[in-house]
C-alpha positions in Angstrom: -32.2 -0.9 8.7 -34.5 1.8 9.9 -38.2 1.3 9.1 -39.7 3.4 6.1 -43.0 5.1 6.4 -44.7 6.1 3.3 -48.2 7.1 2.0 -48.3 4.5 -0.8 -46.5 1.2 -1.1 -46.5 -0.5 -4.6 -45.5 -4.2 -4.7 -44.5 -5.0 -8.2 -42.6 -2.9 -10.8 -44.6 -4.0 -13.9 -46.8 -1.9 -16.2 -49.6 -1.9 -13.4 -47.1 -1.2 -10.6 -44.7 1.4 -12.0 -47.5 3.5 -13.7 -49.4 3.6 -10.2 -46.3 4.6 -8.5 -45.3 7.3 -11.0 -48.9 8.6 -10.7 -48.8 8.7 -7.0 -45.5 10.6 -7.2 -47.0 13.1 -9.5 -49.8 13.7 -7.0 -47.2 14.4 -4.3 -47.6 11.2 -2.3 -44.6 9.8 -0.6 -44.3 6.5 -2.5 -42.2 3.3 -2.3 -42.1 0.7 -5.0 -40.9 -2.9 -4.4 -39.7 -5.2 -7.3 -38.0 -8.6 -6.8 -36.9 -9.1 -10.4 -33.2 -9.0 -10.9 -32.4 -9.8 -7.3 -29.8 -12.5 -7.0 -29.6 -12.9 -10.9 -33.3 -13.6 -11.2 -34.4 -12.4 -14.8 -38.1 -12.8 -14.1 -39.6 -9.3 -13.8 -37.5 -6.3 -13.0 -38.6 -2.8 -13.6 -41.1 -2.9 -16.4 -42.4 -6.4 -15.4 -42.8 -9.4 -17.5 -43.7 -7.5 -20.6 -40.6 -5.4 -20.8 -38.1 -7.9 -19.4 -39.1 -11.4 -20.5 -42.3 -10.9 -22.7 -43.6 -8.5 -25.2 -40.6 -6.4 -25.8 -37.8 -9.0 -26.1 -40.0 -11.3 -28.0 -40.7 -8.6 -30.6 -37.0 -7.9 -30.8 -36.2 -11.5 -31.4 -39.1 -11.7 -34.0 -37.6 -8.7 -35.8 -34.2 -10.4 -35.9 -35.8 -13.5 -37.2 -37.7 -11.7 -39.8 -34.5 -10.0 -41.1 -32.5 -13.3 -41.2 -35.4 -15.1 -43.0 -35.6 -12.3 -45.6 -31.9 -12.4 -46.1 -32.2 -16.3 -46.8 -35.0 -15.7 -49.2 -33.1 -13.2 -51.1 -30.0 -15.5 -51.3 -32.3 -18.2 -52.8 -34.4 -16.3 -55.3 -32.3 -13.3 -56.3 -35.3 -11.8 -58.1 -33.4 -8.6 -59.0 -30.3 -10.5 -60.2 -28.4 -9.7 -57.1 -26.8 -12.8 -55.7 -25.5 -13.1 -52.1 -24.3 -16.1 -50.2 -26.6 -17.9 -47.8 -26.4 -15.9 -44.5 -25.6 -17.2 -41.1 -26.7 -15.9 -37.7 -24.4 -15.2 -34.8 -27.2 -16.0 -32.1 -25.3 -14.9 -29.1 -25.0 -11.6 -30.6 -28.6 -11.5 -31.5 -29.4 -12.1 -27.9 -26.9 -9.5 -26.8 -28.7 -6.9 -29.1 -32.1 -7.9 -27.8 -30.9 -7.5 -24.2 -29.6 -4.1 -25.1 -33.0 -3.1 -26.2 -34.6 -4.3 -23.0 -31.9 -2.6 -20.8 -32.3 0.8 -22.4 -36.1 0.5 -21.8 -35.9 -0.7 -18.2 -33.4 2.1 -17.4 -36.0 4.5 -18.7 -38.5 3.2 -16.3 -36.2 3.8 -13.5 -35.4 7.3 -14.6 -39.3 8.0 -14.6 -39.7 6.7 -11.1 -36.9 8.6 -9.7 -38.0 11.8 -11.5 -41.2 11.5 -9.6 -39.5 10.9 -6.2 -40.5 7.2 -5.9 -38.2 5.3 -3.7 -37.3 1.9 -5.3 -36.5 -1.2 -3.2 -35.3 -4.4 -4.7 -36.2 -7.5 -2.9 -39.1 -9.9 -2.1 -42.1 -8.5 -0.3 -44.1 -10.3 2.4 -47.0 -8.6 3.9 -47.0 -8.7 7.7 -50.5 -7.1 8.1 -52.7 -4.7 6.0 -50.2 -1.7 6.4 -46.8 -3.3 7.0 -44.6 -5.2 4.6 -41.2 -6.9 5.1 -38.7 -6.7 2.1 -36.0 -9.3 1.9 -33.2 -7.4 0.1 -29.6 -8.5 -0.6 -28.5 -6.4 2.3 -31.0 -7.6 4.8 -34.7 -7.3 5.8 -36.5 -3.9 5.5 -39.8 -3.0 7.0 -42.1 -0.6 5.1 -45.3 0.8 6.5 -47.7 2.6 4.3 -51.4 4.0 4.6 -52.1 2.5 1.1 -50.8 -0.8 -0.4 -51.1 -1.7 -4.0 -50.4 -5.2 -5.0 -49.3 -5.6 -8.6 -47.3 -8.8 -8.4 -47.9 -10.0 -12.0 -47.5 -13.6 -13.1 -45.0 -16.3 -13.8 -44.9 -19.2 -16.3 -46.9 -22.3 -15.4 -45.4 -25.8 -15.7 -47.5 -28.8 -16.8 -47.7 -31.6 -14.3 -46.1 -33.9 -16.8 -43.7 -31.4 -18.1 -42.0 -29.7 -15.3 -39.4 -27.1 -16.1 -35.8 -28.2 -16.1 -33.2 -29.2 -18.5 -34.5 -29.2 -22.0 -38.1 -28.2 -20.9 -38.1 -24.5 -20.7 -40.6 -21.6 -20.5 -41.0 -18.7 -22.9 -38.5 -16.9 -20.5 -35.6 -19.2 -21.4 -36.7 -19.4 -25.0 -35.7 -15.8 -25.4 -32.2 -16.2 -24.2 -31.1 -19.5 -25.6 -27.3 -19.8 -26.3 -27.9 -21.1 -30.0 -30.8 -21.8 -32.4 -32.1 -25.3 -31.6 -32.0 -27.8 -34.4 -35.5 -29.0 -33.2 -38.0 -27.2 -31.1 -41.5 -28.5 -29.7 -43.9 -25.8 -28.7 -46.6 -26.9 -26.3 -49.6 -24.7 -26.7 -50.8 -23.0 -29.9 -51.7 -19.6 -28.4 -50.1 -16.4 -29.6 -47.0 -16.6 -27.3 -46.2 -20.2 -28.5 -46.8 -19.5 -32.2 -44.8 -16.2 -32.3 -41.9 -17.9 -30.8 -42.2 -21.0 -32.8 -42.5 -19.0 -36.0 -39.5 -16.9 -35.0 -37.3 -19.9 -34.5 -38.6 -21.6 -37.7 -37.4 -18.4 -39.6 -34.0 -18.8 -37.8 -33.7 -22.4 -39.0 -35.2 -24.7 -36.4 -37.5 -27.5 -37.2 -40.6 -26.6 -35.2 -43.5 -28.7 -34.0 -46.5 -27.1 -32.3 -48.6 -29.3 -30.0 -52.1 -28.1 -29.1 -54.7 -30.0 -27.0 -57.6 -28.2 -28.5 -59.1 -28.8 -32.0 -57.2 -25.9 -33.7 -54.6 -23.2 -33.3 -55.4 -19.9 -31.5 -58.5 -21.5 -30.2 -60.0 -18.3 -28.5 -59.8 -16.3 -31.7 -62.3 -16.3 -34.7 -61.5 -19.0 -37.3 -61.4 -16.2 -40.1 -58.4 -14.6 -38.2 -56.7 -18.0 -37.8 -56.7 -19.0 -41.3 -53.9 -16.7 -42.5 -51.7 -17.7 -39.5 -52.3 -21.4 -40.4 -51.2 -20.7 -43.9 -48.0 -18.9 -42.7 -47.1 -21.8 -40.4 -47.4 -24.2 -43.3 -45.2 -22.0 -45.5 -42.5 -21.9 -42.8 -42.6 -25.7 -42.5 -43.9 -25.8 -39.0 -45.7 -29.1 -38.1 -48.9 -28.5 -36.3 -50.6 -31.3 -34.2 -54.0 -30.4 -32.8 -56.2 -32.4 -30.6 -53.0 -33.7 -29.2 -51.7 -33.8 -25.7 -47.9 -33.7 -24.7 -47.6 -36.8 -22.4 -44.0 -35.9 -21.2 -40.4 -35.6 -22.2 -37.6 -38.1 -21.8 -35.0 -36.2 -19.8 -32.4 -38.8 -20.8 -33.2 -38.7 -24.4 
């Protein structure tokens, strides 16, 4: 493929990258954006980055569905207005399909905004050759891009623990957002806000959830006064919380 010459090259299509590319396009600069997410079936990233594809947006969609289900279950138990309904069930694959639809509509919107401002989008893995040149490994072959200015906005990926490598039943938050069914039991390692919001969502969907935190309390970087209502809610949902506890490993054959 012929080399591409541009004024600005942005590597990464997350909130930092696509906003930069759009602004460069608005200023009339010839701009190329490279994003590897979605290539070869890779779900990590994609236009919109982690937040839009496998983070903030899909997690909030799942939480919304879990809240609705939990409310329906509570109504079936209490019937405070005398209105009785059978205990609801959840068609989880359909829930995930709905969540993916929300994400798909928003990522499509990012693509439309980029094209509207004449940003050229390349899908593939970028490797810097020198300070001004970049090789993009696309599904159709390598593509060289040369630019006067390069912006690196590559984002982040989940980090496995040495004694809990990803694989099999050990998953990251990415896989937790696309499970095929609601698990009977779920152990969440880490009581930060990501672990707690996913743990609470699955508790509302019917999982027996245990949260494991190495430090002395949940949400350790937040003020204790703010943490107390979260702790009460975890208890009300039946979530077991183990603090000052380290996860030693997971028996893959168990």
